[in-house]
N, C-alpha and C positions, 0 to 999 in steps of 0.2 A: 090501489094501495100496496098490493103485493109487489108490483113492479117498482114502486118507489123504494120499498124496503130493500129489494135486490140491488138497485142502483147504489143505495147507501152502503150496503155491505161490500160491494165491489170497490167503491171509493175508499172505504176504510182499510181494505186489505191491500190496495195497490202499493202504498209505500213499503209495506212489509215484503211484498213480492219483488219489488225493484231492489230492495236491500238483500234479499235472500231468494233468488229465483226458484230454488227447490220447493219452497212453500207453494209457489204457483203451480208447479207440476202436481203436487199433492192435491191441491184444490181442484185442478182440472180433472184429474182422474176420479176424485170423489164425485165431481159433478156428472161424470159418466154413469154413476150409480143412482144417486139422488139427483135426478135430472132437473134442470131449470123449468122445463115445460110442466113439471108436476105442480109448480106454483101457479100455473096459468090454465089449469084444467085442459091440458093437451095442446095440440097445434104446434106452431113454430115459436110461440112466445118463449123468450129467454134464451134462444139459440145464440144471441150475441155474446153470451157469457164465455163460450168457448173461444171465439175470435179475440175477445178482450184479453183473456188470460194468456192465450198463446202469444199475443203481441207483448204483454207485460213480461212474460217469461223471457222472450228473446231480447227485449230491451234491457232487462236486468242482467242477462248474461253478457251483453255488450258493455254495459256500464261497469261491470265488475271483472271484465276480462276473462270470463269463464270459458270462452270459445278458443282460448289460446292452446288448450291441451287436447285438441281434436284427435290426436294420435291414439289416445287411450280409448276412444270410442270403438275402434275397429277390432273388437274381440271376435272369437270364433262364432258365437251365436248371433252376433249382430251382422257379421258378413253373410251368414246364411239367410238372415232376414232380408238383407238387401238383394241377395241373389233371388230369393223368392219373389220379392216385389218387382224386380226387373223382368222375371219370367211372366208375371201376371200382366205387366204392361205390354210385353212382346206378344202374348197371346191375344190381347185386345187388338193390337195392330194387325195381327194376322187372322183375326176371327172369321169364321165361316158363317156366323149369324150375327145380326146386329142386336145388341142388348143396350138400350139407352142408359141404364143405370150402372153399367159395368165400370165406366170411368169414374163415376161418383164414388162407388165403394172401393175401388182401387186407391183413389185419393184419400179416402178415410184411413186405409191401411198405412199409406205414406205418412199421414199426419201422426198416427200412433207411433210409427217407427221413428219419426222426428223426436217425439217426446222420450222414447226409449233411449235414443242417442244422448239426449240431455241428461238422463239419469246417470250415465257413466261419468259425466262431467260434474254433476251437482251432488251426488252422494259421496260425502267425505268421510263418514264414520258409521259405525254400526247403529248408532242411535238414529241416523237418518232412515235406515232400513226399518227400524222399529216404528218410527213415526209414520212412514208410508204404509206399512202393512196394517198397523193399528187403525189408521184412518179409514182404509178400505174396509176393514172388518167392521168398524163402527157404522159406516154408510150402508154396508150390506145388512147389518142387523136392523137398522132403521127401516130399510126397504123390506126386509123380511117380515117385520112386525106389521107393516102396512099391507104386505101381501097376504098375510094370514087373515087380516081383517077383511080384505077384498074377497078372499075365498069364502068366508062366512057370509058375506053379503051377496054371493051369487056368481062370482067369477071362478068357476069350478076348477079350472086348471091354470089360473093366473096368466092367461094370454095377454100379451102386451106389457107385462110388468117391467121387462128389461129394456123397453124402447126398441129402436130400429135394429141395433146390432145383435141383441140377444133377447128378442121380445117374445118368442113362442115359449110354451111351457117347458119343452125339452132344453131350450137354450138357457132359460132361467135356472133350471135344475143343475145344468152343467157348470154354471158360474159358482153356484153355492158348493158344488162338489170340489171345484178348484180351490176354494178358500177354507173348507171345513177342516182339513188337517192343519192349516196355518193357525186357526183358532186353537186347536188342541196343542200345537207346538208352543204357542204363546202362553197357554195355561201352564204347561209343564216347565216353561222357562221363567215363569213369574217369580219375582223375588218375595212376594207377599201372598198370603193365603187369600186375601180379599181379591187381588188381581186374578188368582187362579180361578176362583168361582165366577168372577165376571166373565172371563174368557170361556169358561164352561157354559155359562148362560148364553153367550154368543153362539157356541157350537150347538146348543139345544135349539135355538131359533133357526139355525141353518138346517138342521135335520128336519124340523117341523115343516119348513118351507119346501124342502125337497119332496117330502111326502105329500104336501098340498098340491104340488104340480101333477101328481099321478103319473110321473114320467118313469117308464120302465128302464130307459137308459140311465136316468138319474139314480134309480135304485142300484143298478149294477155298478155305476161309477162310484156311488157312496160306499158300497161294500169293498170295492177295489181300493179306494183311497184309504179307508180305515185299516184294511189288511196291510197295505204297503207302509202306512205310517207306523204300525206296530213293529214291522221288520226294520225299517230305516232308523227309527228312534230307539230301538232296543227296549220297547215298552209293551211287550206282548200281553202280559197279564193285566197291566194297568189299562191298556186300550180295550181289552175285552170287558173289563168292569165298566168302563165308561160307555162302551157300546150298549151294554145291557141297561145301564141307567138311562141313556138317551132313548133307547127303545121304549122303556116304560113311560118316559115323559111325553113321547109323541104318539103313544097309543091312541089317544082321543082323535087324532087326525087321520088315523088309518081306518077309513070308513069301509063299508062293504064294497062301494064302488071302486075304491083304491085297490082292495084285495082282488077284486074281479079283474081289474085291468092288469094286475101284475102277472096274470097267466100269460104264458109265452105266446099263444095264438088265440085270436078271437075269431068268431064266425065271420063269414064274408057274404052273408045273405042280403045285406042291405047297405045303403051308403054310409050310415052312421058307423057300422062296424068296419066298413072298408077303411075309414080314416084311421082307425086304431089297429089295423091288421098288420101283424108282423110279416105276413105272407107278401103283402104288396111291397114291403121294403126289399125283400130278396129279389123280386122282379126288377125293381128300380136299380139295384146294385148290378144285376146281370147286364142290364141295358147299359149302365155306365161303363162296365168293363168292355163291352162291345164297342162303345164309342172310343175308348182309349186304345183298343187294339187297332182300330182303323186310323187313329191319329196319335201315335205313341210319343212323338217328340215334343211338340208344343201344344197339343190338344186342339180343341175346336174354338177356344176363346173363353176368357173368364166369364163365368155365370151363364154360359150358353147351353149347359146340359139339358134344361127343360125343352129346348128346341131340338138339340142334336139327337136326343133319344128317340124322337118321333120317327126317324128314318129306320129304326130297328123294330117297329111294332110287328112287322110281318114275321119276325122270329118267334113271336109269342101267340101265334094263331091257335096253338094247341090248348090255350087257356079258355075258360068259359067266356063267351062273348061279352057279357055284362061286366065281368071283372076286368078283362083286358081293356075294354073301352073306358072304364073308370081310371085305370092306371095310366093309360095313354090319352087322357081327356084333352080336348082341344082348348078349353077355357081353363085359366088358372093352372097351367101345366105344372106337373109335379117335379120337385127337385130330387136330388140323389138320396137325401137323408143319410149321407155318409161323407164326412169331410175328406177322408182319404181318397175315396173314389171320385169325389168332386174335383179334387186337385189333379188326379190322373186324367180324367176326361176333359176338364177345362184347360189345363195347362201342360199336360203331358209329363213325361219324366223330368223334363227341364224345370218345371215348376214344383212337381210333387217331391222330388228328391230332397231339396233343402228343407221343406216342411217336415218330411219324415225324419231327417237328421236332427232337426231342432227338437222334436218330441223325444227322440231316442236319447239325445244328449241330456235333456232335462231330467228324464227318468233315471238315467245312469247316475246322476249326481246324488241321488238318494243313497246309493251304496257308499259314496264318499263320506256322507254324513254318518252312516252306520260305522264305517271304519274309524272315523274320528272319535265317535262316542265310546269306542272300546277302550281308548287310552286318553279320555277327555281331559283337556286343560281348560277349555272354554265351552261349557255345555250349551249355553243359550244360542249362539250362532249356529251350532251344529243341529240343534233341535229345529231352528227356523228353516234351515236347509232341508231337513228331513220332512218338515211339514209342507214346504213349497213343492218339493219333488213328489211327495205322495199325492198332493192335490193335482199336480200335472198328470200323474199316472191315472188317477180317477177320471180326470177330464179326457184323457186319451181314450178311455173306454166309452165315455158319454158320446163323443163325436163319431163313434161308429154308427150312430143312428140320427145324426143331425148334420147340417151344413153350418160350419162355425169358423171358417177361416178369417172372417172379418171381425171376430170378437176381440176387442183390444187387450183384455187382461191376460190372454195367453202370452202375448209378447212382453208385457210388463213383468209377469212372473218369470219368464225365461231370462230376462235381464237380471232380476233379483237373484235367481238361482246361479247365474254365471258369476255375479259379484261375490256371493257368499262362497261359492266353490273356490274361486281364486284366493279369497281371503283365508280360508281354512287350509289351503294347500301352501300358503306362504308365498304366493306369487307376488312379484313387484306391482302387478296391476290390481292387487287386492286392497282391502281397507286395513288401516292399522288395528292391531289387536290389543291396544292398550286396555288395561283393566278399567272397567266402568262399573261403579257400584250398582246401577240399575240393572245390569246384566247378570248379577249373581243369582244363582238358582237356590231357592229354599226347598226344604223338605216338603213334599206335597202330601195331601191327605189321601190320595188314591195312587 
């Protein structure tokens, strides 16, 4: 029955997507959060949705002549993404170890970048940015409520909540950190108090979800994104009040187990504590830098770190035998738990440099929003930029402890940041800044 309902919904939406392909992109990205397999109790059921909408989007673009303006796609951040993708494929071609799924995940990144390219063509006005971000926030809120219920039913750290691309608890937390300041930005940019409190409710769900994951990286990222949003948006006092309010609201989710896990280091006397040990992360990072030092240009190959690090076990014989054997275990080999070191070891400087520049450019855009808000003529778009950039800053902290280069929403948010930055700077590649009533900013209660 669920499959029939899904087919009906696709059939009903197809004409709208063909008329306006941008809606297809929004649906596709939303389906990466509230995933089709959730309707089929896991497995591969519903995966046809992504293929269907990708085809509909491309068909709509061809029918409406949207592909005629391909020149506007090649903006700075998109060229860096293409550089990074080329470096990933090059590292796979020259890989020193065979990883069967490396090509699969590289192709996933390519599909994401394809959609990002279409955003440059299909986003015509600021209202399109508002629709895209609001839809993603709505989907994350739905998933967050479902995740909180899962946690209450026994999924203690919400493992698997985000699917394949961001399924572990730290990955889930990082995505919510990425969008938490966006929810705050939309709240402060709301034209009506009702919308303000709706987006504040969204932010509360996100904070509760981050706490439910018991992710230490998520906690650090959340603090970083709130701090940066306060600076970028010039709302230090208001953000401090909101942070206190959110802290009070999520207190019931901060269990003793959560508070215990937030300690920097845990004991390493048994396997259970090994898994949560910050100490093991430092060893993995050291090994990753050793891999990079030996292969500095193109790395050992995309996703090959688990195999490549094994050659350096002898450098850690000074560790306790049981601890070293666990870190360098032969089964289910451990990953870097650090996206920056992952890129260095897997793809070398050639692949890591564009990724680093992407992150730095997105973070720097927050200061452009801050400067604009000082003499603001159009507050809402500047607040959105501040929120997106603050979210990226918090995310950049989260990925110090996880491997997350395949997570699609990094690249989507980087494109949104680029579009908003060019719009606010008055670049010809930006969007028109015509006055739109829905973007007026009302006085807020906080």
